[in-house]
C-alpha positions in Angstrom: 0.0 0.0 0.2 1.4 3.5 -1.2 1.5 6.3 1.7 0.5 9.6 0.4 2.7 12.8 1.2 1.5 14.9 4.2 0.5 18.3 3.3 3.9 19.7 4.6 5.6 17.4 2.2 3.6 19.6 -1.0 4.7 22.5 1.1 8.4 21.9 1.2 8.3 20.5 -2.6 6.6 23.7 -4.0 8.3 26.3 -2.0 11.6 25.0 -3.2 10.3 25.4 -6.8 8.7 29.2 -6.0 12.3 30.3 -4.9 14.1 32.5 -8.0 17.5 31.2 -6.8 16.6 27.6 -6.5 14.7 27.6 -10.1 17.5 29.4 -11.2 20.0 26.7 -10.1 17.3 23.9 -11.1 17.2 25.1 -14.8 21.0 25.6 -14.7 21.3 22.2 -14.0 19.1 21.4 -16.5 21.5 21.9 -19.3 24.2 19.8 -17.2 26.1 18.8 -14.0 27.9 21.7 -12.3 29.6 22.5 -9.1 29.2 25.4 -6.7 32.0 27.7 -8.3 30.0 27.5 -11.6 26.8 27.9 -10.1 27.9 31.0 -8.7 29.7 32.3 -11.8 26.5 31.6 -13.9 23.8 32.9 -11.6 26.1 36.0 -10.2 25.1 35.2 -6.3 27.5 34.9 -3.4 28.7 31.1 -3.1 27.2 31.0 0.7 23.6 31.5 -1.0 23.9 28.8 -3.6 25.4 26.4 -1.1 22.2 27.3 1.3 20.0 26.6 -1.9 21.4 23.3 -3.1 21.3 22.2 0.5 17.5 22.5 0.6 17.1 21.2 -2.9 19.6 18.1 -2.1 17.5 17.5 1.2 14.3 17.0 -1.0 15.9 15.0 -3.7 15.6 17.4 -6.3 19.5 17.7 -7.0 22.0 15.1 -6.4 25.6 15.6 -5.5 28.7 13.3 -6.3 32.0 13.8 -5.1 34.4 14.9 -7.6 37.8 15.1 -6.0 37.6 18.0 -3.6 34.7 19.3 -4.9 31.0 18.1 -5.4 29.3 17.9 -8.8 25.4 18.6 -8.8 23.0 17.6 -11.1 19.0 17.1 -11.3 17.1 14.4 -10.2 16.5 12.5 -13.6 13.9 10.3 -12.3 11.6 12.7 -11.3 12.5 16.4 -11.6 13.4 16.2 -15.7 9.8 14.6 -16.3 8.5 17.2 -14.3 10.2 20.2 -16.0 9.1 18.9 -19.3 5.7 18.7 -18.3 5.7 22.2 -17.1 7.0 23.2 -20.8 4.3 21.4 -22.2 1.3 22.9 -20.1 3.0 26.1 -20.5 3.3 26.1 -24.4 -0.7 24.7 -24.2 -2.4 26.4 -21.9 -0.5 29.7 -20.9 -1.4 32.6 -23.3 0.4 35.4 -21.2 3.6 36.5 -23.2 5.3 36.6 -20.0 5.4 32.8 -19.8 7.6 32.5 -22.9 11.2 33.1 -22.9 12.1 34.6 -26.4 15.6 32.9 -26.3 14.0 29.4 -26.8 
């Protein structure tokens, strides 16, 4: 029998997705794996903020970390998060008629 997540699980998960910095990290990692230094450089945010955001994303299993020498390399959870991002993209392209939902760089 499957256990249903509690309301708090949804709150934590969607709070992670509602945070602009965390979304920036997620979208950056969608392209490829990166370490904290690369994320800091790309997003223009101080390293401590990136590290704190990654800790939250890691606790929620949105990102995964693997040791690479002295640093850690972060990637998205490919089993659940990548399909979810694709579903969001599909939803936006079909149902979101507002111009602000679309990035002209795509």
